[in-house]
C-alpha positions in Angstrom: -45.8 -32.3 -47.0 -48.1 -32.4 -43.6 -46.3 -30.9 -40.7 -46.0 -33.5 -37.7 -47.1 -31.4 -34.9 -45.4 -33.6 -32.0 -42.2 -33.8 -33.8 -42.4 -30.2 -34.3 -43.0 -29.2 -30.7 -40.3 -31.6 -29.5 -37.7 -29.7 -31.9 -38.9 -26.2 -30.6 -38.4 -27.5 -27.2 -35.0 -28.6 -27.7 -34.0 -25.5 -29.4 -35.2 -23.5 -26.8 -33.1 -25.8 -24.1 -30.1 -25.4 -26.2 -30.8 -21.9 -26.6 -31.1 -21.3 -22.8 -27.9 -23.3 -22.0 -25.8 -21.1 -24.5 -27.3 -17.9 -22.9 -26.3 -19.1 -19.5 -22.9 -20.1 -20.6 -22.4 -16.8 -22.2 -23.6 -15.2 -19.0 -21.3 -17.1 -16.8 -18.5 -15.1 -18.6 -20.1 -11.6 -18.0 -22.1 -11.9 -15.0 -19.1 -10.9 -12.8 -18.4 -7.0 -13.5 -15.1 -6.4 -15.5 -14.5 -10.1 -16.5 -14.8 -11.2 -20.1 -13.4 -14.3 -21.6 -10.3 -12.3 -22.5 -9.9 -9.6 -20.2 -10.0 -8.4 -16.4 -10.8 -4.9 -15.5 -9.5 -3.7 -12.4 -9.0 0.2 -11.1 -7.8 2.3 -8.3 -7.3 5.9 -7.2 -3.9 7.7 -6.8 -2.6 11.2 -6.3 -1.1 11.4 -10.0 -0.7 15.3 -9.2 -0.7 17.6 -6.0 1.0 17.4 -2.7 1.3 13.7 -2.4 2.0 13.3 -6.3 5.6 11.4 -5.0 3.1 8.4 -4.7 2.5 8.2 -8.6 5.1 5.7 -9.4 3.5 3.0 -7.5 0.6 2.8 -9.9 3.5 3.2 -12.6 5.0 0.1 -11.5 1.8 -1.9 -10.8 0.7 -1.3 -14.6 4.4 -2.3 -15.8 4.1 -5.4 -13.9 0.5 -6.3 -15.4 1.8 -5.2 -18.9 4.5 -8.1 -18.2 2.1 -10.6 -16.9 -0.1 -9.6 -20.0 3.0 -10.2 -22.2 3.6 -13.6 -20.8 -0.2 -14.9 -21.6 -2.0 -13.3 -18.8 -3.9 -14.9 -16.1 -6.0 -18.0 -17.6 -5.4 -16.2 -21.1 -7.0 -13.0 -19.7 -5.2 -9.9 -20.0 -5.3 -7.4 -17.0 -6.5 -4.1 -17.7 -5.7 -1.6 -15.0 -7.5 1.8 -14.9 -5.9 4.7 -12.7 -7.5 7.7 -11.8 -6.0 10.8 -10.2 -7.8 11.7 -6.6 -4.9 14.2 -5.5 -5.2 12.2 -2.1 -8.3 14.4 -1.3 -11.4 12.1 -0.2 -13.7 14.4 -1.9 -12.3 13.4 -5.2 -11.9 9.8 -4.1 -15.6 9.1 -3.9 -16.5 10.3 -7.2 -13.5 8.8 -8.9 -14.1 5.1 -7.1 -18.0 5.5 -8.1 -16.9 6.0 -11.7 -14.7 3.0 -11.7 -17.7 0.7 -10.3 -20.5 2.5 -12.1 -19.1 3.5 -15.5 -15.8 1.5 -15.5 -17.3 -1.6 -14.1 -14.3 -2.9 -12.7 -13.7 -6.4 -11.1 -12.0 -5.0 -8.3 -10.6 -1.6 -6.8 -6.8 -2.5 -6.5 -4.1 -0.7 -4.5 -5.6 2.7 -3.8 -3.8 4.9 -1.7 -4.1 6.6 1.5 -6.0 6.3 4.8 -8.6 9.1 4.4 -9.6 8.4 0.7 -9.9 4.6 1.5 -12.1 5.5 4.7 -14.4 7.7 2.4 -14.8 4.5 0.0 -15.1 1.5 2.1 -18.4 1.7 3.3 -19.8 2.2 -0.3 -17.8 -0.8 -1.6 -18.4 -3.1 1.1 -22.0 -2.5 0.8 -21.8 -3.2 -2.9 -19.3 -6.1 -2.3 -16.7 -4.7 -4.5 -13.4 -6.0 -3.6 -11.1 -2.8 -2.3 -7.9 -4.8 -1.8 -4.3 -4.0 -1.2 -4.8 -0.7 -0.3 -1.7 1.2 0.1 -2.1 2.5 3.5 -1.2 0.5 6.6 -3.8 1.8 9.0 -5.1 -1.1 11.4 -8.8 -0.5 10.1 -8.3 -2.8 7.0 -7.4 -5.8 9.4 -9.3 -5.2 12.5 -12.6 -4.5 10.9 -12.6 -7.9 8.8 -14.8 -9.3 11.6 -15.8 -6.4 13.8 -18.0 -3.7 13.1 -16.3 -0.3 12.2 -18.7 2.6 10.8 -21.8 0.7 11.4 -20.9 -2.8 9.9 -17.9 -5.3 9.3 -15.6 -4.8 6.1 -14.8 -8.0 4.9 -14.4 -6.6 1.1 -11.2 -4.5 2.2 -7.9 -5.8 2.8 -4.5 -4.2 3.1 -1.0 -5.2 1.9 1.9 -3.7 3.9 2.7 -3.9 7.6 0.0 -1.9 9.8 1.1 1.4 11.2 0.5 0.7 14.9 2.7 -2.2 14.8 5.6 -0.6 13.0 5.3 2.5 15.7 5.4 -0.1 18.4 8.6 -1.4 16.8 10.0 2.1 17.2 8.8 2.3 21.0 10.8 -0.8 21.5 13.9 0.4 19.6 13.7 3.7 22.0 13.4 1.9 25.1 16.3 -0.2 24.2 18.6 2.3 23.3 17.7 5.2 25.0 15.6 4.4 27.8 15.4 7.7 29.4 14.4 9.3 25.9 12.2 12.6 25.9 10.4 12.0 23.0 8.7 14.5 20.4 6.4 13.5 18.1 5.4 15.0 14.7 2.2 13.4 13.3 -0.3 14.0 10.6 -3.7 15.3 11.9 -5.8 12.5 10.6 -6.6 8.6 11.1 -3.0 8.1 9.2 -1.0 9.9 11.9 -3.1 9.0 14.8 -2.7 5.1 13.9 1.0 5.6 14.4 0.9 7.9 17.4 -1.5 5.0 19.2 1.0 2.6 18.2 3.8 4.3 19.8 2.1 4.9 23.0 1.2 1.3 23.0 4.4 0.3 22.6 5.7 2.5 25.3 3.4 1.1 27.8 4.0 2.6 31.2 6.7 4.9 29.6 4.0 6.7 27.6 4.9 9.9 29.8 8.3 10.0 28.0 6.4 11.9 25.0 7.1 15.4 26.1 5.1 16.8 23.3 3.3 15.5 20.2 2.6 18.2 17.5 0.1 17.4 14.6 -0.1 19.4 11.3 -2.5 19.2 8.4 -1.7 17.9 5.1 -0.4 20.4 3.0 1.0 22.7 5.5 3.6 24.9 4.8 7.4 24.1 5.3 7.2 27.2 7.6 4.3 25.6 9.7 6.3 22.4 9.8 9.6 24.0 11.0 7.2 25.9 13.7 6.4 22.4 15.2 10.0 21.2 14.9 11.1 24.2 17.0 8.5 23.9 19.5 9.1 20.3 19.8 12.8 20.8 20.7 11.5 23.5 23.0 9.8 21.3 25.2 13.1 19.4 25.9 12.6 16.5 23.5 15.9 14.6 22.5 14.2 12.1 20.5 12.2 12.9 17.4 9.7 10.8 16.0 8.1 11.7 12.5 4.9 9.9 11.6 4.3 12.0 8.2 4.0 11.8 4.4 7.0 12.6 2.3 6.7 16.2 1.9 6.2 17.1 5.5 8.9 14.7 6.4 11.4 16.1 4.2 10.7 19.7 5.8 10.9 18.4 9.1 14.3 16.7 8.6 15.6 20.1 6.8 14.0 21.9 9.6 15.9 19.7 12.3 19.2 20.1 10.7 18.6 24.2 10.3 17.8 24.4 13.9 20.8 22.5 15.1 19.0 19.5 16.5 20.9 16.6 14.6 21.8 15.1 17.7 18.5 14.0 18.5 17.8 10.3 17.9 15.2 10.3 15.0 13.0 7.8 13.6 11.1 8.1 10.4 8.0 6.1 9.6 8.7 3.7 6.7 5.9 5.5 4.4 8.6 8.2 4.0 11.8 5.9 4.2 12.3 6.3 0.6 15.8 7.1 -0.9 14.7 9.4 -3.2 12.7 11.4 -0.5 15.9 11.4 1.6 18.1 12.5 -1.1 15.7 15.4 -1.7 16.0 16.4 1.8 19.9 16.1 1.7 19.7 18.2 -1.4 17.9 21.0 0.6 20.3 21.0 3.5 19.2 17.8 5.9 21.6 15.9 7.8 20.2 12.4 7.8 23.2 10.1 9.0 21.9 7.9 11.7 18.4 8.3 11.3 16.2 5.1 11.9 13.3 3.6 10.1 11.7 0.2 8.9 11.3 -1.6 5.4 9.7 -4.8 4.1 10.3 -4.2 0.4 13.9 -5.5 -1.1 16.4 -2.5 -2.2 17.3 -2.2 -5.8 20.6 -0.1 -4.7 21.7 -2.4 -1.8 20.5 -5.7 -3.1 21.0 -5.6 -7.2 21.9 -8.8 -7.4 18.6 -10.1 -5.7 16.7 -12.4 -8.7 13.9 -10.1 -7.7 15.7 -6.9 -8.0 17.0 -8.1 -11.5 13.6 -8.9 -12.6 12.2 -5.6 -11.0 14.9 -3.6 -13.1 14.2 -5.5 -16.4 10.1 -5.0 -16.0 10.7 -1.2 -15.6 13.1 -0.9 -18.4 10.8 -2.9 -20.8 7.4 -1.7 -19.9 8.2 1.9 -18.1 11.4 3.2 -19.3 10.8 6.7 -18.4 11.3 5.4 -14.8 14.6 3.9 -15.3 16.2 7.0 -13.6 14.0 6.7 -11.0 14.4 2.9 -10.5 18.3 3.7 -10.4 17.9 6.5 -7.7 16.5 3.9 -5.3 12.8 4.9 -5.6 11.1 2.1 -3.3 7.7 3.1 -4.4 8.6 1.2 -7.8 9.3 -1.8 -5.9 6.4 -1.4 -3.7 3.9 -1.2 -6.9 5.4 -4.4 -8.4 5.0 -6.4 -5.0 1.7 -5.3 -4.7 0.6 -6.1 -8.3 2.6 -9.6 -8.0 0.4 -10.2 -4.8 -3.1 -9.3 -7.1 -2.0 -11.5 -9.8 -1.0 -14.3 -7.3 -4.4 -14.1 -5.8 -6.2 -14.0 -9.0 -4.4 -17.3 -10.1 -5.8 -18.8 -6.8 -9.4 -17.4 -7.6 -10.0 -19.9 -10.2 -10.3 -20.1 -13.9 -13.6 -18.1 -13.9 -13.0 -15.7 -11.1 -15.7 -13.9 -8.8 -15.5 -11.0 -6.9 -16.1 -13.6 -3.9 -13.3 -16.1 -5.1 -10.7 -13.1 -5.2 -11.4 -12.4 -1.7 -11.0 -16.0 -0.6 -8.0 -16.1 -2.4 -6.5 -13.2 -0.5 -7.9 -14.4 2.5 -5.9 -17.7 2.3 -2.7 -16.5 1.0 0.4 -18.3 2.5 3.7 -17.5 0.4 7.1 -16.3 0.7 7.9 -16.2 -3.4 6.9 -12.6 -3.7 10.4 -11.9 -5.3 10.0 -8.0 -4.6 9.9 -8.2 -0.6 12.8 -8.2 1.7 14.0 -12.1 1.7 12.3 -13.8 4.4 9.0 -11.9 4.4 6.0 -13.9 4.1 2.6 -13.2 2.9 0.1 -15.0 5.0 -3.5 -14.5 5.7 -6.3 -16.6 7.3 -9.5 -16.2 9.2 -7.6 -15.0 12.2 -4.4 -13.4 10.5 -6.1 -10.4 8.6 -2.9 -8.5 8.0 -1.1 -10.0 5.1 2.3 -8.9 6.2 3.5 -9.0 9.9 7.3 -8.5 9.3 9.9 -5.6 9.1 13.4 -4.9 9.0 15.2 -2.0 10.9 17.3 0.3 8.4 19.6 3.3 9.3 20.8 6.0 6.7 24.3 6.5 6.5 26.8 8.0 3.8 25.8 11.8 3.9 24.2 13.6 1.0 24.7 10.5 -1.4 24.1 8.0 1.4 21.5 5.2 1.6 19.2 3.2 4.0 21.0 0.0 5.4 19.4 -2.8 6.9 20.4 -4.1 10.3 19.4 -6.8 12.6 17.1 -9.7 11.7 13.3 -9.8 10.6 11.1 -8.6 13.3 7.9 -10.8 13.3 4.6 -10.6 15.2 4.5 -7.2 14.6 1.1 -7.1 16.0 
């Protein structure tokens, strides 16, 4: 049979067009790293071991929430795969671990990574490569201030925080001190890095013309011994301070609270930053001999021990019990890091749902930059997650809390939500 070359040519052209279309369609599902038809792979770095291992329940709770979402159909029928790598809160480990997530694991986004110094060590790399670095577990002001303004040589539009910022939080402590002890002589213990300095700067801004009431500010290095922390506490008291402000990570905070008691300084008005205002940390301090009644802090998540009947806390208890049962005891003890992790993961899923059926890294960032919801069940009732071009900090509300009940006590909320933290 003779071959009609014209018809054969037309047929080949049609086949080539069909093949090209099929190839493009397949590529549309794989061109965004970490996204397939059935899965979205994300990752983050956390201190699973070392001095800051107390934070390891955050990623555990996040993974439990993703498991819950996956069990209920995922997001647009995609399951979330979360890869968590240990960096020990050490930037020199954060860098290679983050690089591994991006270049070997090909994650869609780096989600929830913890620590100011670790985030600072990787944000240039991630922003340069347009990899979302989102809902970072640190409240430093950089994550909001550097969206539109250059920091370390460029803007950082691919990085966004979650919790209220540290300087804004510190301003509330300044306001509280001025209202309740206007002639206070303030002594500050702070971590000697960007984390602690952000807090100290916010306190000074909040005090305004009363900054001179800070009679001493003692800095410590992450990982310093209990003896070193105690020496700083003694120094603050010897400078005449009658008000003690602690801007520290959990271990140093526990050590400082114990030293405060052992040196007979419990009469000092004491304020603890919310990073360390976790019931399990305070219980550890009381077990070591600290008297904590009356210390002040702030919160933005709901409390499973004080508000167990909230729908969000009932859901939290169910999720932890079903998908992370080894943490049931931590949840019952009041580990707020579990609630934090659930709330952060909820926010990522919320944004992912608003990023479209075929999300891209850009559409995820757009969703995170245009949030407006008060439905996160794990936040303190009334707190809103809201972002816009001008509002670059997702949360700007806090509630004051005070410890009472002695060695078996708890944090108790008081007052009303404080808005406009910045």
